[in-house]
C-alpha positions as CSV (number, residue, x, y, z in Angstrom):
1,X,109.7,32.4,111.9
2,X,112.3,32.7,114.5
3,X,112.4,36.5,116.2
4,X,115.5,37.7,117.3
5,X,113.9,37.8,121.2
6,X,113.9,34.4,120.9
7,X,117.7,33.4,121.3
8,X,119.3,33.5,124.5
9,X,122.4,35.7,123.3
10,X,119.5,38.5,122.8
11,X,119.0,39.4,126.4
12,X,122.9,39.0,126.9
13,X,123.8,41.6,124.3
14,X,121.1,43.7,125.6
15,X,122.7,43.5,129.5
16,X,126.3,44.7,128.2
17,X,126.2,48.3,129.1
18,X,124.9,47.1,132.6
19,X,127.4,44.8,133.1
20,X,130.5,46.5,131.7
21,X,129.7,49.3,134.1
22,X,129.5,46.8,137.0
23,X,132.9,45.4,136.2
24,X,134.4,48.8,135.7
25,X,133.4,49.5,139.5
26,X,134.2,46.0,140.8
27,X,136.8,45.4,143.6
28,X,139.1,43.3,142.0
29,X,143.0,43.0,141.7
30,X,143.2,45.5,138.7
31,X,145.8,47.4,140.2
32,X,148.3,44.1,140.7
33,X,147.3,43.3,137.0
34,X,148.6,46.9,136.0
35,X,151.9,46.4,137.7
36,X,152.1,43.0,136.9
37,X,152.1,44.1,132.9
38,X,153.7,47.5,133.1
39,X,157.0,45.8,134.8
40,X,157.4,43.4,131.7
41,X,159.7,43.9,129.0
42,X,157.0,42.6,126.7
43,X,153.5,41.6,127.0
44,X,151.6,38.8,125.1
45,X,147.9,38.8,124.7
46,X,146.5,35.5,124.1
47,X,143.1,33.9,123.4
48,X,141.1,31.8,120.9
49,X,138.3,32.5,118.9
50,X,136.6,35.3,120.1
51,X,139.2,35.6,123.4
52,X,141.7,36.2,120.6
53,X,140.0,39.0,119.4
54,X,139.7,40.5,122.9
55,X,143.6,40.1,123.1
56,X,144.2,41.8,119.7
57,X,142.1,44.6,120.9
58,X,143.9,44.6,124.3
59,X,147.2,44.5,122.5
60,X,146.2,48.0,120.7
61,X,145.2,49.1,124.3
62,X,148.3,48.5,125.9
63,X,150.1,49.9,123.4
64,X,148.5,52.9,123.6
65,X,149.2,52.8,127.2
66,X,153.0,52.8,126.3
67,X,153.6,49.1,126.7
68,X,155.7,46.7,124.2
69,X,152.5,44.1,123.4
70,X,151.6,41.7,120.9
71,X,148.6,39.3,120.2
72,X,149.2,35.6,119.8
73,X,146.3,32.9,119.7
74,X,146.6,30.4,122.3
75,X,147.4,27.7,120.1
76,X,150.4,29.4,118.4
77,X,151.7,30.6,122.2
78,X,151.6,27.2,123.6
79,X,152.4,25.3,120.1
80,X,155.6,27.3,119.4
81,X,156.4,29.2,122.6
82,X,158.3,32.3,122.3
83,X,157.6,33.5,125.8
84,X,161.1,34.6,127.6
85,X,162.0,35.7,131.1
86,X,161.1,39.3,131.5
87,X,157.8,38.9,129.7
88,X,154.2,39.1,131.1
89,X,151.0,37.8,129.7
90,X,147.7,38.7,129.4
91,X,145.4,35.7,129.0
92,X,142.1,35.7,127.9
93,X,139.8,32.4,128.6
94,X,136.1,32.8,129.1
95,X,135.2,29.0,130.5
96,X,138.6,27.6,131.4
97,X,138.1,24.7,129.6
98,X,139.5,25.3,126.2
99,X,142.6,23.0,125.7
100,X,145.0,25.5,124.2
101,X,144.0,28.2,126.5
102,X,144.9,25.8,129.3
103,X,148.0,24.7,128.0
104,X,148.9,28.2,127.5
105,X,148.6,29.1,131.1
106,X,150.4,25.9,132.4
107,X,153.2,26.8,130.3
108,X,153.3,30.1,131.9
109,X,153.3,28.5,135.4
110,X,155.8,26.2,134.4
111,X,158.3,29.0,133.3
112,X,157.1,31.0,136.2
113,X,155.8,33.8,133.7
114,X,153.6,36.7,135.4
115,X,150.1,35.9,134.0
116,X,147.1,38.1,134.4
117,X,144.2,35.6,133.4
118,X,140.9,37.1,132.5
119,X,138.1,34.6,133.0
120,X,134.5,34.0,134.2
121,X,133.4,34.3,137.6
122,X,132.6,30.5,137.8
123,X,135.7,29.5,135.8
124,X,136.8,25.9,135.4
125,X,140.1,26.8,136.3
126,X,141.3,25.3,139.6
127,X,142.4,29.0,141.1
128,X,143.4,27.5,144.5
129,X,146.1,25.5,142.5
130,X,147.5,28.9,140.9
131,X,151.0,30.2,142.2
132,X,151.5,34.0,143.2
133,X,152.6,34.7,139.7
134,X,148.9,34.2,138.3
135,X,146.8,37.3,139.0
136,X,142.9,36.4,138.3
137,X,140.4,39.0,136.8
138,X,136.4,38.2,136.6
139,X,134.1,39.0,134.2
140,X,130.6,37.5,134.3
141,X,128.9,34.2,134.6
142,X,128.9,31.7,131.8
143,X,127.8,33.5,128.5
144,X,124.1,32.1,128.0
145,X,124.7,31.2,124.3
146,X,127.6,29.8,122.2
147,X,127.6,33.2,120.3
148,X,129.7,34.9,123.0
149,X,128.9,38.5,123.3
150,X,128.5,39.5,126.8
151,X,131.7,37.7,128.0
152,X,133.6,39.4,125.0
153,X,132.7,43.3,125.4
154,X,133.3,42.5,129.7
155,X,136.5,40.9,128.8
156,X,137.8,43.6,126.8
157,X,136.4,46.3,129.6
158,X,138.5,44.5,132.1
159,X,141.7,45.2,129.5
160,X,141.1,48.6,129.1
161,X,140.8,49.3,133.2
162,X,144.2,47.7,133.3
163,X,145.5,50.0,130.4
164,X,144.2,52.8,131.8
165,X,145.8,52.0,135.4
166,X,149.2,51.4,133.4
167,X,148.8,55.3,131.9
168,X,145.7,56.9,133.1
169,X,143.8,58.7,130.4
170,X,146.0,57.2,127.3
171,X,142.8,55.6,125.7
172,X,140.4,58.7,126.9
173,X,137.5,58.4,129.5
174,X,136.9,54.5,130.3
175,X,133.9,55.3,132.1
176,X,132.1,56.4,128.6
177,X,132.4,52.9,127.6
178,X,128.8,51.6,129.1
179,X,127.0,54.5,127.9
180,X,128.6,54.0,124.3
181,X,127.4,50.4,124.6
182,X,123.9,51.5,125.3
183,X,124.2,54.3,122.4
184,X,125.0,51.6,119.5
185,X,122.2,49.3,120.8
186,X,120.0,51.8,119.8
187,X,121.0,51.2,116.2
188,X,119.1,47.9,116.4
189,X,116.2,49.0,114.0
190,X,118.4,50.3,111.4
191,X,120.3,47.0,111.5
192,X,117.1,44.8,111.4
193,X,116.1,46.5,108.3
194,X,119.6,46.2,106.9
195,X,119.5,42.4,107.6
196,X,116.3,42.3,105.5
197,X,118.0,43.9,102.6
198,X,121.1,41.6,102.7
199,X,119.0,38.2,102.6
200,X,121.2,36.8,100.3
201,X,125.1,37.2,99.4
202,X,128.4,36.8,100.9
203,X,129.5,39.3,103.7
204,X,132.9,41.0,103.9
205,X,134.1,42.7,107.0
206,X,136.8,45.3,106.6
207,X,138.5,47.2,109.6
208,X,142.0,48.9,109.9
209,X,144.3,48.8,113.0
210,X,142.2,48.9,116.0
211,X,139.1,48.4,114.1
212,X,140.3,45.3,112.3
213,X,139.3,43.3,115.9
214,X,135.8,44.4,115.0
215,X,135.8,42.9,111.8
216,X,137.4,39.8,113.1
217,X,134.5,39.5,115.6
218,X,132.0,40.5,113.0
219,X,133.3,37.6,110.7
220,X,133.0,35.0,114.0
221,X,129.7,36.1,114.9
222,X,127.9,36.0,111.4
223,X,129.5,32.9,110.8
224,X,128.7,31.3,113.9
225,X,125.1,32.7,114.5
226,X,123.7,32.9,111.1
227,X,125.9,30.6,109.0
228,X,125.8,32.9,106.4
229,X,129.1,33.0,104.0
230,X,131.5,35.5,105.7
231,X,135.2,36.6,105.7
232,X,137.3,39.8,107.3
233,X,140.2,41.4,106.0
234,X,142.4,44.9,106.5
235,X,141.3,46.8,103.7
236,X,144.5,47.7,102.3
237,X,145.4,43.7,102.0
238,X,141.7,43.3,100.8
239,X,142.6,45.7,98.0
240,X,145.6,43.7,96.9
241,X,144.0,40.7,95.4
242,X,141.1,39.7,97.1
243,X,138.9,42.5,96.0
244,X,138.7,40.9,92.2
245,X,136.6,38.4,93.6
246,X,133.8,41.2,93.7
247,X,130.4,40.4,92.9
248,X,127.4,42.7,93.2
249,X,125.8,40.3,95.8
250,X,128.5,40.7,98.1
251,X,127.5,42.8,101.0
252,X,130.2,44.9,102.9
253,X,130.3,45.8,106.8
254,X,133.2,48.4,107.1
255,X,134.8,49.5,110.4
256,X,136.7,52.9,111.0
257,X,137.6,55.4,113.8
258,X,138.2,58.9,113.6
259,X,141.9,58.7,114.1
260,X,143.5,62.1,113.1
261,X,147.0,60.7,113.5
262,X,146.4,58.8,110.1
263,X,144.5,58.2,107.1
264,X,143.2,54.7,108.1
265,X,139.5,56.0,107.9
266,X,139.9,57.7,104.7
267,X,141.6,54.6,103.0
268,X,139.1,52.5,104.7
269,X,136.1,54.8,103.3
270,X,137.9,54.8,99.6
271,X,138.1,50.9,99.4
272,X,134.6,50.6,100.7
273,X,133.1,53.0,98.0
274,X,135.4,50.6,95.3
275,X,133.0,47.8,96.6
276,X,130.1,50.0,96.2
277,X,131.4,51.2,92.8
278,X,131.5,47.2,91.8
279,X,127.6,47.0,92.9
280,X,128.0,46.1,96.4
281,X,125.8,47.2,99.2
282,X,127.8,48.5,102.4
283,X,127.3,49.5,106.3
284,X,130.0,51.9,107.6
285,X,130.1,51.1,111.2
286,X,131.8,54.5,112.4
287,X,131.6,57.8,114.4
288,X,129.8,60.7,112.7
289,X,133.0,62.5,112.8
290,X,134.0,59.8,110.2
291,X,131.8,60.1,107.4
292,X,130.2,57.2,105.7
293,X,130.9,56.9,101.9
294,X,127.7,58.0,99.7
295,X,125.3,55.9,99.8
296,X,126.5,53.5,102.4
297,X,124.1,53.0,105.4
298,X,126.0,54.7,108.5
299,X,125.7,52.8,111.7
300,X,126.8,55.8,114.0
301,X,129.3,55.0,116.6
302,X,130.0,57.3,119.8
303,X,132.9,59.4,119.7
304,X,135.9,57.4,121.4
305,X,139.5,56.7,121.0
306,X,140.5,54.1,118.2
307,X,141.6,51.9,121.1
308,X,138.3,52.1,123.3
309,X,135.7,52.2,119.9
310,X,136.6,48.5,119.4
311,X,134.2,47.7,122.6
312,X,131.1,49.2,121.2
313,X,131.7,48.6,117.7
314,X,130.9,44.9,118.1
315,X,127.5,45.6,119.1
316,X,126.2,46.2,115.6
317,X,127.9,43.0,114.4
318,X,126.5,40.9,117.1
319,X,122.8,42.3,116.4
320,X,123.3,41.9,112.6
321,X,124.5,38.5,113.1
322,X,121.3,37.7,115.3
323,X,119.0,39.2,113.0
324,X,120.5,37.4,110.1
325,X,120.1,34.1,111.9
326,X,116.4,35.1,112.7
327,X,115.5,36.0,109.1
328,X,117.1,32.6,107.9
329,X,115.7,30.9,110.7
330,X,118.9,29.6,112.1
331,X,119.7,28.5,115.5
332,X,122.3,30.9,116.5
333,X,122.8,29.9,120.3
334,X,124.1,26.1,120.1
335,X,127.1,26.0,117.5
336,X,125.4,24.1,115.1
337,X,124.9,21.1,117.2
338,X,121.4,20.9,115.9
339,X,123.0,19.5,113.0
340,X,123.7,15.8,113.5
341,X,126.4,15.3,111.3
342,X,128.1,18.8,112.1
343,X,127.7,17.4,116.3
344,X,129.3,14.1,115.6
345,X,132.1,15.4,113.8
346,X,132.7,17.9,116.2
347,X,132.4,15.3,118.9
348,X,135.9,13.9,117.8
349,X,137.6,17.0,118.5
350,X,138.4,18.7,121.9
351,X,137.9,22.8,121.7
């Protein structure tokens, strides 16, 4: 039987607090990045896959800092260009090898759009060829597993630092993020027990507002690592249709923040309770100040603003994905390339 510690992704998950602290104190052109975005009429936050989830989280951070920010996948951005004069782009591209991230950057350079690129240290982009309109921020070296973890949290840390420079304190204290990540890692025993209980059934990840980005990331991580059936949705949209498909074997992972300006947590709690009333087991990923529905497993997160909470909120999803994969004996690290038919089909496409 596989152990979760056998995966390359596991030490990367554990290293997130220290690597995020290192990034926060790194000497990079964060000031220039903040100035670039703050001077724009509108900011597009762009990425694909996990990098899109970082882009979506960043859009919430930048809006909290007072900017007009909208997320798009790099495929949408490059294929149906909507960028115009006065705009700026915050582009997330971990490796520099993905087709549409590269196409998005090429589009920005061609049109002279000010761009902030967040990428890994040894990126495949030809940095020496970039014009002055591109500001580059580096996160870490190559994420060791195809189930990206540490590259995602460090990318969101970079976005949080930019937003904090645009409007200091608008997100709360960003220096608290590394300790919040460390606190989330301490939930592993509870998550391991949860993964054993959830040995079958499809998973549904729910999250409203900024927490939808955590639900999106949970979907990707669980699907990629464990290959279990999983989907994600904003809770109210889930209620208006897909909820009729609930079965007692479904497992629900609900993300919530304590946002006193609205009733998002209360509504997410009520909809999560609906799933439990239909026999589903549920886990509630939220601070103690956002109490869990009765009988749900509460995976308690630190107290942070909703925009910052999206960063440590992904840790329980990462750990759950890894433990589900280990329990099922699945190779979580290599994007299903251990299955010849999938590997052959994938080889016909360029990511």
